[in-house]
Every structure is written in structure tokens, then in C-alpha cells.
PyMOL Python script that loads the backbone (N, CA, C, O; Angstrom):
from pymol import cmd

cmd.read_pdbstr("""\
ATOM      1  N   UNK A   1     151.832  97.327 107.769  1.00  0.00           N
ATOM      2  CA  UNK A   1     150.869  97.380 107.031  1.00  0.00           C
ATOM      3  C   UNK A   1     149.787  96.035 107.554  1.00  0.00           C
ATOM      4  O   UNK A   1     149.659  94.928 108.076  1.00  0.00           O
ATOM      5  N   UNK A   2     149.017  97.547 106.728  1.00  0.00           N
ATOM      6  CA  UNK A   2     147.771  96.524 106.798  1.00  0.00           C
ATOM      7  C   UNK A   2     147.644  95.579 105.983  1.00  0.00           C
ATOM      8  O   UNK A   2     148.444  95.321 105.084  1.00  0.00           O
ATOM      9  N   UNK A   3     146.184  94.725 106.337  1.00  0.00           N
ATOM     10  CA  UNK A   3     145.914  93.650 105.244  1.00  0.00           C
ATOM     11  C   UNK A   3     144.703  94.236 104.344  1.00  0.00           C
ATOM     12  O   UNK A   3     143.926  95.160 104.583  1.00  0.00           O
ATOM     13  N   UNK A   4     144.819  93.348 103.184  1.00  0.00           N
ATOM     14  CA  UNK A   4     144.264  94.175 102.671  1.00  0.00           C
ATOM     15  C   UNK A   4     142.643  93.512 102.236  1.00  0.00           C
ATOM     16  O   UNK A   4     141.863  93.819 101.334  1.00  0.00           O
ATOM     17  N   UNK A   5     142.570  92.401 103.415  1.00  0.00           N
ATOM     18  CA  UNK A   5     141.226  91.490 103.019  1.00  0.00           C
ATOM     19  C   UNK A   5     140.145  92.024 104.286  1.00  0.00           C
ATOM     20  O   UNK A   5     140.519  92.075 105.457  1.00  0.00           O
ATOM     21  N   UNK A   6     139.089  92.315 103.951  1.00  0.00           N
ATOM     22  CA  UNK A   6     138.400  92.773 105.363  1.00  0.00           C
ATOM     23  C   UNK A   6     137.332  91.461 105.342  1.00  0.00           C
ATOM     24  O   UNK A   6     136.685  90.922 104.444  1.00  0.00           O
ATOM     25  N   UNK A   7     137.483  91.222 106.812  1.00  0.00           N
ATOM     26  CA  UNK A   7     136.562  90.359 107.310  1.00  0.00           C
ATOM     27  C   UNK A   7     134.999  90.408 106.869  1.00  0.00           C
ATOM     28  O   UNK A   7     134.373  91.455 107.036  1.00  0.00           O
ATOM     29  N   UNK A   8     134.344  89.202 106.274  1.00  0.00           N
ATOM     30  CA  UNK A   8     133.093  89.332 106.298  1.00  0.00           C
ATOM     31  C   UNK A   8     131.940  89.752 107.310  1.00  0.00           C
ATOM     32  O   UNK A   8     131.961  89.379 108.483  1.00  0.00           O
ATOM     33  N   UNK A   9     131.265  90.288 106.956  1.00  0.00           N
ATOM     34  CA  UNK A   9     129.802  90.991 107.922  1.00  0.00           C
ATOM     35  C   UNK A   9     129.000  89.727 108.364  1.00  0.00           C
ATOM     36  O   UNK A   9     129.284  88.734 107.694  1.00  0.00           O
ATOM     37  N   UNK A  10     128.235  89.567 109.160  1.00  0.00           N
ATOM     38  CA  UNK A  10     127.608  88.545 109.728  1.00  0.00           C
ATOM     39  C   UNK A  10     126.250  88.936 109.743  1.00  0.00           C
ATOM     40  O   UNK A  10     125.348  88.190 110.124  1.00  0.00           O
ATOM     41  N   UNK A  11     126.009  90.658 109.137  1.00  0.00           N
ATOM     42  CA  UNK A  11     125.140  91.114 109.550  1.00  0.00           C
ATOM     43  C   UNK A  11     123.906  91.009 107.791  1.00  0.00           C
ATOM     44  O   UNK A  11     124.310  91.399 106.695  1.00  0.00           O
ATOM     45  N   UNK A  12     122.875  90.572 107.965  1.00  0.00           N
ATOM     46  CA  UNK A  12     122.737  90.934 106.131  1.00  0.00           C
ATOM     47  C   UNK A  12     122.517  92.036 105.530  1.00  0.00           C
ATOM     48  O   UNK A  12     121.733  92.889 105.947  1.00  0.00           O
ATOM     49  N   UNK A  13     123.192  92.124 104.487  1.00  0.00           N
ATOM     50  CA  UNK A  13     122.590  94.005 103.827  1.00  0.00           C
ATOM     51  C   UNK A  13     121.626  93.834 103.375  1.00  0.00           C
ATOM     52  O   UNK A  13     121.201  92.753 102.969  1.00  0.00           O
ATOM     53  N   UNK A  14     120.886  95.251 103.347  1.00  0.00           N
ATOM     54  CA  UNK A  14     119.597  95.328 103.032  1.00  0.00           C
ATOM     55  C   UNK A  14     119.455  94.542 101.481  1.00  0.00           C
ATOM     56  O   UNK A  14     118.427  93.906 101.248  1.00  0.00           O
ATOM     57  N   UNK A  15     120.516  94.629 100.485  1.00  0.00           N
ATOM     58  CA  UNK A  15     120.263  94.071  98.949  1.00  0.00           C
ATOM     59  C   UNK A  15     120.349  92.699  99.335  1.00  0.00           C
ATOM     60  O   UNK A  15     119.875  91.846  98.584  1.00  0.00           O
ATOM     61  N   UNK A  16     120.835  92.412 100.290  1.00  0.00           N
ATOM     62  CA  UNK A  16     120.893  90.750 100.200  1.00  0.00           C
ATOM     63  C   UNK A  16     119.714  89.687 100.217  1.00  0.00           C
ATOM     64  O   UNK A  16     118.870  89.316 101.032  1.00  0.00           O
ATOM     65  N   UNK A  17     120.108  89.353  98.788  1.00  0.00           N
ATOM     66  CA  UNK A  17     118.807  88.420  97.668  1.00  0.00           C
ATOM     67  C   UNK A  17     117.859  87.188  98.696  1.00  0.00           C
ATOM     68  O   UNK A  17     116.708  86.844  98.429  1.00  0.00           O
ATOM     69  N   UNK A  18     118.490  86.787  99.618  1.00  0.00           N
ATOM     70  CA  UNK A  18     118.538  85.701 100.987  1.00  0.00           C
ATOM     71  C   UNK A  18     117.940  86.340 101.998  1.00  0.00           C
ATOM     72  O   UNK A  18     117.569  85.703 102.984  1.00  0.00           O
ATOM     73  N   UNK A  19     117.773  87.596 101.908  1.00  0.00           N
ATOM     74  CA  UNK A  19     117.599  88.549 103.423  1.00  0.00           C
ATOM     75  C   UNK A  19     115.705  87.675 103.707  1.00  0.00           C
ATOM     76  O   UNK A  19     115.322  87.178 104.766  1.00  0.00           O
ATOM     77  N   UNK A  20     115.022  87.750 102.591  1.00  0.00           N
ATOM     78  CA  UNK A  20     113.080  87.578 102.567  1.00  0.00           C
ATOM     79  C   UNK A  20     112.802  87.122 101.522  1.00  0.00           C
ATOM     80  O   UNK A  20     112.051  87.554 100.647  1.00  0.00           O
ATOM     81  N   UNK A  21     113.847  85.556 101.613  1.00  0.00           N
ATOM     82  CA  UNK A  21     113.297  84.567 100.364  1.00  0.00           C
ATOM     83  C   UNK A  21     112.198  84.176 100.223  1.00  0.00           C
ATOM     84  O   UNK A  21     111.753  84.139  99.076  1.00  0.00           O
ATOM     85  N   UNK A  22     111.331  83.724 101.394  1.00  0.00           N
ATOM     86  CA  UNK A  22     110.207  83.365 101.872  1.00  0.00           C
ATOM     87  C   UNK A  22     108.943  84.670 100.674  1.00  0.00           C
ATOM     88  O   UNK A  22     108.529  84.295  99.577  1.00  0.00           O
ATOM     89  N   UNK A  23     108.678  85.750 101.132  1.00  0.00           N
ATOM     90  CA  UNK A  23     108.250  86.291 100.445  1.00  0.00           C
ATOM     91  C   UNK A  23     108.517  86.731  98.880  1.00  0.00           C
ATOM     92  O   UNK A  23     107.829  87.294  98.028  1.00  0.00           O
ATOM     93  N   UNK A  24     109.773  86.231  98.917  1.00  0.00           N
ATOM     94  CA  UNK A  24     110.403  86.735  97.124  1.00  0.00           C
ATOM     95  C   UNK A  24     109.881  85.777  96.666  1.00  0.00           C
ATOM     96  O   UNK A  24     109.447  85.931  95.524  1.00  0.00           O
ATOM     97  N   UNK A  25     109.675  84.313  97.358  1.00  0.00           N
ATOM     98  CA  UNK A  25     109.343  83.263  96.558  1.00  0.00           C
ATOM     99  C   UNK A  25     107.810  83.042  96.064  1.00  0.00           C
ATOM    100  O   UNK A  25     107.331  82.458  95.093  1.00  0.00           O
ATOM    101  N   UNK A  26     107.069  83.993  97.504  1.00  0.00           N
ATOM    102  CA  UNK A  26     106.038  83.683  97.555  1.00  0.00           C
ATOM    103  C   UNK A  26     104.928  84.822  96.141  1.00  0.00           C
ATOM    104  O   UNK A  26     104.096  84.496  95.294  1.00  0.00           O
ATOM    105  N   UNK A  27     105.298  85.639  96.397  1.00  0.00           N
ATOM    106  CA  UNK A  27     105.480  87.331  95.220  1.00  0.00           C
ATOM    107  C   UNK A  27     105.833  86.556  93.453  1.00  0.00           C
ATOM    108  O   UNK A  27     105.528  87.040  92.363  1.00  0.00           O
ATOM    109  N   UNK A  28     106.082  86.106  93.553  1.00  0.00           N
ATOM    110  CA  UNK A  28     107.096  85.393  92.262  1.00  0.00           C
ATOM    111  C   UNK A  28     105.514  84.438  91.794  1.00  0.00           C
ATOM    112  O   UNK A  28     104.621  84.761  91.010  1.00  0.00           O
ATOM    113  N   UNK A  29     105.693  83.045  92.751  1.00  0.00           N
ATOM    114  CA  UNK A  29     105.047  82.461  92.471  1.00  0.00           C
ATOM    115  C   UNK A  29     103.489  82.868  92.145  1.00  0.00           C
ATOM    116  O   UNK A  29     102.788  82.454  91.222  1.00  0.00           O
ATOM    117  N   UNK A  30     103.180  83.746  93.114  1.00  0.00           N
ATOM    118  CA  UNK A  30     101.641  84.293  93.029  1.00  0.00           C
ATOM    119  C   UNK A  30     101.898  84.758  91.116  1.00  0.00           C
ATOM    120  O   UNK A  30     101.332  84.151  90.208  1.00  0.00           O
ATOM    121  N   UNK A  31     102.723  85.767  90.939  1.00  0.00           N
ATOM    122  CA  UNK A  31     102.697  86.262  89.650  1.00  0.00           C
ATOM    123  C   UNK A  31     102.698  85.410  88.203  1.00  0.00           C
ATOM    124  O   UNK A  31     102.335  85.713  87.067  1.00  0.00           O
ATOM    125  N   UNK A  32     103.383  83.987  88.892  1.00  0.00           N
ATOM    126  CA  UNK A  32     103.520  82.785  87.965  1.00  0.00           C
ATOM    127  C   UNK A  32     102.515  82.533  87.436  1.00  0.00           C
ATOM    128  O   UNK A  32     102.295  82.540  86.225  1.00  0.00           O
ATOM    129  N   UNK A  33     101.526  82.188  88.617  1.00  0.00           N
ATOM    130  CA  UNK A  33     100.067  81.663  88.333  1.00  0.00           C
ATOM    131  C   UNK A  33      98.975  82.444  87.712  1.00  0.00           C
ATOM    132  O   UNK A  33      97.957  82.106  87.107  1.00  0.00           O
ATOM    133  N   UNK A  34      99.567  83.775  88.090  1.00  0.00           N
ATOM    134  CA  UNK A  34      98.679  84.450  87.666  1.00  0.00           C
ATOM    135  C   UNK A  34      98.253  84.350  86.077  1.00  0.00           C
ATOM    136  O   UNK A  34      97.187  84.244  85.472  1.00  0.00           O
ATOM    137  N   UNK A  35      99.843  84.452  85.668  1.00  0.00           N
ATOM    138  CA  UNK A  35     100.156  84.665  84.195  1.00  0.00           C
ATOM    139  C   UNK A  35      99.606  83.167  83.795  1.00  0.00           C
ATOM    140  O   UNK A  35      98.723  83.014  82.950  1.00  0.00           O
ATOM    141  N   UNK A  36     100.132  82.252  84.389  1.00  0.00           N
ATOM    142  CA  UNK A  36      99.385  80.908  84.066  1.00  0.00           C
ATOM    143  C   UNK A  36      97.913  81.102  83.773  1.00  0.00           C
ATOM    144  O   UNK A  36      97.631  81.097  82.575  1.00  0.00           O
ATOM    145  N   UNK A  37      97.139  81.235  84.438  1.00  0.00           N
ATOM    146  CA  UNK A  37      95.641  81.189  84.762  1.00  0.00           C
ATOM    147  C   UNK A  37      95.238  82.046  83.078  1.00  0.00           C
ATOM    148  O   UNK A  37      94.660  81.534  82.118  1.00  0.00           O
ATOM    149  N   UNK A  38      95.778  83.449  83.203  1.00  0.00           N
ATOM    150  CA  UNK A  38      95.434  83.913  81.861  1.00  0.00           C
ATOM    151  C   UNK A  38      95.867  83.713  80.796  1.00  0.00           C
ATOM    152  O   UNK A  38      95.455  84.285  79.787  1.00  0.00           O
ATOM    153  N   UNK A  39      96.939  82.715  80.822  1.00  0.00           N
ATOM    154  CA  UNK A  39      97.356  82.063  79.558  1.00  0.00           C
ATOM    155  C   UNK A  39      96.451  80.731  78.999  1.00  0.00           C
ATOM    156  O   UNK A  39      96.481  80.401  77.813  1.00  0.00           O
ATOM    157  N   UNK A  40      95.931  80.271  79.659  1.00  0.00           N
ATOM    158  CA  UNK A  40      95.190  78.739  79.794  1.00  0.00           C
ATOM    159  C   UNK A  40      93.627  79.600  79.585  1.00  0.00           C
ATOM    160  O   UNK A  40      93.021  79.460  78.523  1.00  0.00           O
ATOM    161  N   UNK A  41      93.200  80.272  80.431  1.00  0.00           N
ATOM    162  CA  UNK A  41      91.918  81.244  80.157  1.00  0.00           C
ATOM    163  C   UNK A  41      91.841  81.446  78.799  1.00  0.00           C
ATOM    164  O   UNK A  41      91.207  80.579  78.198  1.00  0.00           O
ATOM    165  N   UNK A  42      92.484  82.686  77.888  1.00  0.00           N
ATOM    166  CA  UNK A  42      92.274  82.897  76.568  1.00  0.00           C
ATOM    167  C   UNK A  42      93.051  81.536  75.420  1.00  0.00           C
ATOM    168  O   UNK A  42      93.393  81.891  74.292  1.00  0.00           O
ATOM    169  N   UNK A  43      93.204  80.421  75.747  1.00  0.00           N
ATOM    170  CA  UNK A  43      93.617  79.530  74.620  1.00  0.00           C
ATOM    171  C   UNK A  43      92.353  79.131  75.086  1.00  0.00           C
ATOM    172  O   UNK A  43      91.651  79.411  74.115  1.00  0.00           O
ATOM    173  N   UNK A  44      91.670  78.700  75.865  1.00  0.00           N
ATOM    174  CA  UNK A  44      89.906  77.998  75.769  1.00  0.00           C
ATOM    175  C   UNK A  44      89.067  78.954  74.834  1.00  0.00           C
ATOM    176  O   UNK A  44      88.432  78.613  73.836  1.00  0.00           O
ATOM    177  N   UNK A  45      89.266  80.885  75.641  1.00  0.00           N
ATOM    178  CA  UNK A  45      87.734  81.247  75.021  1.00  0.00           C
ATOM    179  C   UNK A  45      88.325  81.212  73.416  1.00  0.00           C
ATOM    180  O   UNK A  45      87.471  80.894  72.588  1.00  0.00           O
ATOM    181  N   UNK A  46      89.841  81.534  72.828  1.00  0.00           N
ATOM    182  CA  UNK A  46      89.777  81.419  71.542  1.00  0.00           C
ATOM    183  C   UNK A  46      89.259  80.034  70.737  1.00  0.00           C
ATOM    184  O   UNK A  46      88.788  79.874  69.611  1.00  0.00           O
ATOM    185  N   UNK A  47      89.613  78.953  72.021  1.00  0.00           N
ATOM    186  CA  UNK A  47      88.843  77.548  70.813  1.00  0.00           C
ATOM    187  C   UNK A  47      87.640  77.458  71.080  1.00  0.00           C
ATOM    188  O   UNK A  47      86.988  76.584  70.509  1.00  0.00           O
ATOM    189  N   UNK A  48      86.983  78.370  72.060  1.00  0.00           N
ATOM    190  CA  UNK A  48      85.340  78.724  72.107  1.00  0.00           C
ATOM    191  C   UNK A  48      84.817  79.509  70.907  1.00  0.00           C
ATOM    192  O   UNK A  48      83.833  79.398  70.177  1.00  0.00           O
ATOM    193  N   UNK A  49      85.612  80.149  70.967  1.00  0.00           N
ATOM    194  CA  UNK A  49      85.548  81.341  69.976  1.00  0.00           C
ATOM    195  C   UNK A  49      84.947  80.502  68.463  1.00  0.00           C
ATOM    196  O   UNK A  49      83.810  80.439  67.994  1.00  0.00           O
ATOM    197  N   UNK A  50      86.584  79.785  67.871  1.00  0.00           N
ATOM    198  CA  UNK A  50      86.415  79.566  66.908  1.00  0.00           C
ATOM    199  C   UNK A  50      85.478  77.835  66.628  1.00  0.00           C
ATOM    200  O   UNK A  50      85.333  77.033  65.705  1.00  0.00           O
ATOM    201  N   UNK A  51      85.160  77.943  67.682  1.00  0.00           N
ATOM    202  CA  UNK A  51      84.028  76.676  67.332  1.00  0.00           C
ATOM    203  C   UNK A  51      82.810  76.632  67.147  1.00  0.00           C
ATOM    204  O   UNK A  51      82.151  75.731  66.628  1.00  0.00           O
ATOM    205  N   UNK A  52      82.307  78.128  67.793  1.00  0.00           N
ATOM    206  CA  UNK A  52      81.143  79.123  67.816  1.00  0.00           C
ATOM    207  C   UNK A  52      80.849  79.525  66.311  1.00  0.00           C
ATOM    208  O   UNK A  52      79.870  79.222  65.628  1.00  0.00           O
ATOM    209  N   UNK A  53      81.883  80.238  65.997  1.00  0.00           N
ATOM    210  CA  UNK A  53      81.997  80.691  64.420  1.00  0.00           C
ATOM    211  C   UNK A  53      82.062  79.254  63.335  1.00  0.00           C
ATOM    212  O   UNK A  53      81.649  79.140  62.181  1.00  0.00           O
ATOM    213  N   UNK A  54      82.438  78.712  63.822  1.00  0.00           N
ATOM    214  CA  UNK A  54      82.654  77.536  62.429  1.00  0.00           C
ATOM    215  C   UNK A  54      80.738  76.231  63.072  1.00  0.00           C
ATOM    216  O   UNK A  54      80.327  75.209  62.522  1.00  0.00           O
ATOM    217  N   UNK A  55      80.418  76.632  63.754  1.00  0.00           N
ATOM    218  CA  UNK A  55      78.718  76.003  64.111  1.00  0.00           C
ATOM    219  C   UNK A  55      78.077  76.786  63.273  1.00  0.00           C
ATOM    220  O   UNK A  55      76.852  76.710  63.171  1.00  0.00           O
TER     221      UNK A  55
END
""", "prot")
cmd.dss("prot")
cmd.show_as("cartoon", "prot")
cmd.util.cbc("prot")
cmd.orient("prot")
């Protein structure tokens, strides 16, 4: 009888989440910074707009 368990492969699969972790982190960190910048900028512009309208 053969064994039902196959030994783990030592070569990373193309879908392996950790195969290119640095690029993944860099890409998502850049997206996060862009979203945060847009959010902060829009809040400041709204505040300036409301101050200018009330003056």
C-alpha cells in the first residue's frame, strides 16, 4: 500500500503569499499613504471652505 501523505514541496508556488513579501508590503503601504493623504487633504479643504463661507 502507498502512503496517503505527500511530502511538502520545498519550491515556492506561484501563489505563495510570502514569495514576494517586500513588493507586496511596499505596494500596499504606498496605497495606504495615498489614501491617508487624500483623506487628510479633503478634511483640511472642507475646513478651509467652511471658514471662508462663514467669514
